[in-house]
C-alpha positions, 0 to 999 in steps of 0.5 A, spaced: 582 173 098 584 180 100 589 181 094 588 186 090 594 189 087 594 189 079 601 187 079 605 182 084 611 188 084 606 192 088 606 187 093 613 190 095 610 197 096 605 194 102 607 192 109 606 185 112 599 184 115 601 178 120 607 176 124 612 170 123 609 164 126 611 161 133 614 154 135 613 150 141 619 146 138 623 150 133 628 145 132 633 150 130 639 146 129 636 140 125 638 142 118 645 144 120 646 137 124 643 133 118 647 137 113 641 139 109 642 142 102 638 139 097 632 137 099 627 138 106 621 133 106 616 136 111 611 131 113 605 134 116 602 130 122 597 130 128 600 130 135 596 124 136 599 120 130 605 117 133 604 110 130 604 114 123 610 117 124 614 111 127 612 107 121 615 113 116 621 113 120 621 105 119 620 105 112 620 110 106 622 116 111 629 112 113 633 116 109 639 111 110 635 107 104 636 112 099 643 113 102 644 106 101 644 107 093 650 109 090 646 114 085 644 118 091 650 117 096 651 125 095 644 127 095 643 131 102 636 129 103 633 130 110 625 129 113 622 132 119 615 132 121 610 139 122 606 137 128 600 142 131 598 143 138 594 139 142 595 140 149 593 133 151 599 130 148 604 136 149 608 131 153 608 125 149 611 130 143 616 133 147 619 126 149 618 124 142 623 130 139 628 128 145 628 121 142 628 122 134 630 130 134 625 130 127 619 134 130 618 142 129 611 143 133 608 150 130 604 153 135 597 152 131 591 148 134 589 142 130 583 145 125 582 144 118 580 151 117 588 153 119 591 148 114 593 154 109 597 157 116 600 150 118 603 150 110 605 156 110 609 155 117 613 150 113 616 155 108 616 160 114 620 155 118 624 153 112 626 160 111 628 161 118 632 155 119 634 152 113 635 157 108 640 153 104 636 148 102 634 148 095 627 144 094 622 143 100 617 137 099 610 137 103 606 131 104 602 128 110 603 122 114 597 118 111 601 118 104 607 113 102 612 116 098 616 112 093 622 116 096 627 113 090 623 116 085 623 123 089 630 122 090 631 121 083 626 127 080 630 132 085 637 129 082 635 131 075 632 138 077 639 139 081 642 137 074 638 141 069 639 147 073 646 146 075 648 145 082 654 149 082 649 156 080 644 154 087 649 155 092 648 161 096 641 161 097 642 165 103 641 172 099 634 171 098 629 175 100 622 178 098 625 184 094 629 179 089 624 173 088 618 177 086 616 178 079 621 182 075 625 183 081 627 176 081 635 178 080 637 170 080 635 167 074 638 161 074 634 158 080 628 155 078 622 158 080 617 152 080 612 148 084 612 140 082 606 135 083 600 132 081 597 138 077 589 139 078 586 143 072 579 147 072 577 144 078 570 147 080 569 152 086 564 150 091 560 156 093 554 152 096 551 145 096 545 142 097 548 136 100 553 137 105 554 130 106 557 128 100 561 135 099 564 137 106 564 143 109 571 144 109 571 145 101 566 150 101 568 158 099 564 163 099 564 168 093 567 174 097 572 169 099 573 167 092 569 170 087 571 165 081 567 159 078 574 155 077 580 155 081 587 156 077 591 149 076 594 147 083 597 141 086 594 135 090 596 136 097 599 129 097 605 132 095 609 137 092 616 140 091 617 147 091 624 151 089 627 156 094 625 162 090 618 160 089 617 159 097 620 166 098 615 169 093 609 165 096 611 166 103 612 174 102 605 174 099 602 170 104 604 175 109 601 181 106 594 178 104 589 179 110 584 173 108 588 167 105 583 162 103 582 156 107 583 151 102 591 150 103 592 146 096 588 151 092 591 158 096 598 155 096 600 151 090 594 155 085 592 162 087 598 165 090 603 162 084 598 164 079 598 171 082 606 171 082 606 167 075 610 161 078 610 155 074 606 149 076 609 142 073 606 136 074 610 129 076 610 124 071 608 119 075 602 116 078 598 115 084 593 111 087 588 113 092 585 107 094 591 102 095 589 097 101 593 090 099 600 089 101 604 094 099 610 090 097 606 087 091 603 093 089 609 097 087 611 090 083 605 092 079 607 093 072 604 100 069 606 105 064 609 110 069 611 108 076 607 109 082 609 115 086 605 116 092 599 111 095 594 115 099 590 112 105 594 107 107 593 106 115 592 098 113 598 098 109 602 101 116 599 096 120 600 090 115 606 091 110 610 095 114 612 090 120 619 090 122 621 084 118 618 085 112 621 093 112 628 090 113 627 084 108 623 087 102 626 088 096 622 095 095 628 097 100 633 093 100 633 089 093 636 083 093 641 085 099 643 082 105 644 086 111 651 087 112 654 084 119 659 086 123 666 083 123 671 087 126 672 082 132 679 085 132 677 092 134 673 088 140 679 084 142 684 089 142 680 094 146 683 096 153 676 099 154 669 096 156 663 097 153 660 101 158 665 107 161 671 108 165 669 106 171 667 099 169 674 099 165 677 100 172 674 094 175 678 089 170 677 083 167 672 077 169 666 081 171 659 078 173 654 083 169 647 084 169 645 089 164 639 093 164 636 098 160 634 106 162 630 110 157 624 114 156 620 111 150 613 113 148 610 106 149 612 107 156 606 109 161 607 116 165 607 112 171 613 108 169 617 114 167 616 117 173 618 111 177 624 109 173 629 112 178 625 109 184 625 102 181 632 103 179 635 104 186 630 098 189 633 094 184 640 096 186 639 094 193 636 087 191 642 085 187 647 088 192 643 083 197 641 077 192 647 078 187 653 080 191 658 079 186 655 082 181 655 088 178 649 092 174 650 096 168 645 101 166 645 103 158 641 109 159 639 115 154 634 120 154 633 120 162 631 126 166 637 126 170 643 130 171 650 127 171 651 129 178 645 125 180 648 119 177 655 120 180 651 120 187 648 114 185 654 111 183 658 113 190 652 111 194 652 104 190 658 101 188 655 095 185 652 099 179 656 103 172 652 107 168 653 107 161 652 113 156 649 109 150 651 116 146 658 115 148 660 108 149 668 106 149 669 103 142 663 103 139 661 110 140 654 113 139 649 107 138 643 110 139 641 112 132 642 104 130 640 100 137 634 100 139 633 101 147 632 094 149 637 091 145 642 096 148 643 092 155 646 086 151 652 089 149 656 086 155 655 080 150 660 083 146 665 086 152 671 082 153 671 084 160 665 080 162 665 073 164 658 072 166 652 076 163 645 076 165 639 081 161 634 083 166 628 089 167 629 094 173 621 094 174 622 086 175 623 084 183 628 079 184 625 073 188 629 067 191 626 063 186 630 066 181 637 066 185 636 059 186 634 058 178 641 062 177 645 058 181 643 051 178 645 054 171 651 057 174 653 050 177 651 046 171 655 045 164 650 049 160 652 055 156 645 059 156 640 060 161 633 062 160 627 062 164 619 062 163 614 063 169 607 065 166 603 062 161 604 069 157 612 067 157 610 064 150 617 065 146 623 062 146 628 067 149 625 073 154 628 079 153 630 080 161 630 073 163 636 070 160 644 069 161 650 067 158 657 064 160 662 068 156 668 062 157 673 061 152 670 055 149 664 058 147 668 064 144 666 062 137 658 062 138 659 068 141 662 071 135 656 069 131 651 072 136 656 079 136 655 079 128 648 080 129 648 084 135 653 089 132 650 089 125 648 097 123 644 094 118 640 088 122 639 091 129 635 097 127 629 092 125 627 090 132 626 096 135 621 098 141 619 090 143 623 087 138 628 085 143 625 078 143 624 077 136 631 079 135 633 074 140 629 068 137 631 069 130 639 070 131 641 067 138 636 061 139 638 057 134 646 058 136 644 055 144 638 051 144 642 045 145 646 048 150 642 052 154 638 050 161 631 053 161 627 053 167 620 053 165 613 052 169 608 053 163 611 051 157 615 045 157 611 041 152 613 047 147 620 046 150 621 039 151 628 040 154 626 045 159 626 043 166 622 045 172 624 051 177 628 048 183 623 052 188 616 053 189 612 059 187 610 063 193 604 066 190 601 066 182 602 073 183 610 073 184 612 070 178 619 071 175 619 077 170 612 080 174 612 088 173 612 092 180 608 092 185 606 085 182 599 085 184 595 085 178 598 080 173 596 072 176 595 065 173 592 059 174 596 052 176 602 050 172 601 044 168 603 037 172 607 035 166 611 041 168 612 040 175 618 037 178 617 029 178 618 029 186 613 035 187 607 033 183 603 037 188 606 044 187 600 047 184 604 054 183 611 051 181 
């Protein structure tokens, strides 16, 4: 510690000794775009912890749950992640930012000795790019927050301090936020969290295993035996004037203590005479059982945080339970789409002007093209090569069909798209941020489900869902022709032992005839539900199909199946044999790695029991 001034006001007589923080991903417009004025939640996360961030986005960090509660409908609350620098993971972090837009990456390497600098960068970024926000909340990615308790707590503070007096926060600066110079008396200068009192400062230890080296400070760094009262780093709330005062002091301290919680919420506030108050909530440090059951426990005070919850994210925080749990959607069924007149009265396709000009009675193959963090680098780099190959295959094998590419976040210009459309007359590009009639669907419809939109398009008569990284074999075309000639509404193909689901996301089709209208309306009400569809992100498209589409069509479908005919007894053999165990329908280009054994005899055509690869 190098703070040696007798009074905090003496601080203003000195110049800063350190430069402002620099950001690899500054995300300058985040607060403006999200109307963040009441509370900004900063979640500190390591670059490699994508799964943790994904779980937070799907659970307590989904602010749509908060906004859905009438009590909090006017509370302006947003969440953003603070990520450090890891040179081995830079590309993935940038892709993640492109997908979600909720990342600030500060130029600080990963190391626990830099924890204080990392936490101070939160205050620095907030003051520079989100100065109007009244409260900042800091937490970590391994903590589960009871977001409703936090929202209620902040709402009470806003009411207590009279929200109308807390509007012009842009007038704050070092001079008017420190000590007796604080001229904004109506603003709370307080930190809130879980108060830790009389903590012993560890200057040495005989057991370095039990006392982690990160908690040891020298007497030169901190000469006292005990720390001032400070707040647990699991989560603390800091007001606007407090963050200015603390940051201004930090910039003039040559040797900040590396223990971030102690320094940021204890030593500096003590020096500045900033109050620290305790949340009136409980906190659990070791809870690993079912998260839903945990929050249902009867306690004298409600739980606010759970710590050490990696297992909870892997078990409780799955797609279905997140969307159906009574914690987040208490006794609430998802609102289903019911505005069918919107679709019937439109003069546009659910794609583009180019697609609309083709007129009615279109035969459409729907594919999705987007960059996802779960995709391999090779697939990302090859996405356009695969698309061009696929378009050529469709031109030759499905000459009366059009490929609709539902795209988002791809490294290609509009000029490149126009060139492809000029070169291939059998393709229409559909910008999912600007779909006619529906607008921007990115925020609620997962990428793999976006290709299903032609299901709700009145311009479409026949529709098939496919993957551009799967080649079109003659065997597939024969199966599709058999389906078109049949009286069955739906088509399903399963051609590998691992195709063990009712409907594969890229191997199904539907005839959208007038006689099927009522069933199609039933499908659309699930497909276009902004409450329901977000539950099935990443690879959830097949779960969505099995749960909501399969029950509607199972008795009116032609199923071609080469391995699972016992599980699906109404399935039929493919009309042609397979050339190779590598070349199954739905294989991933170049189809040289994944193989399988002989298909069961019972699944072979009765007249061709000798087809080993049926």
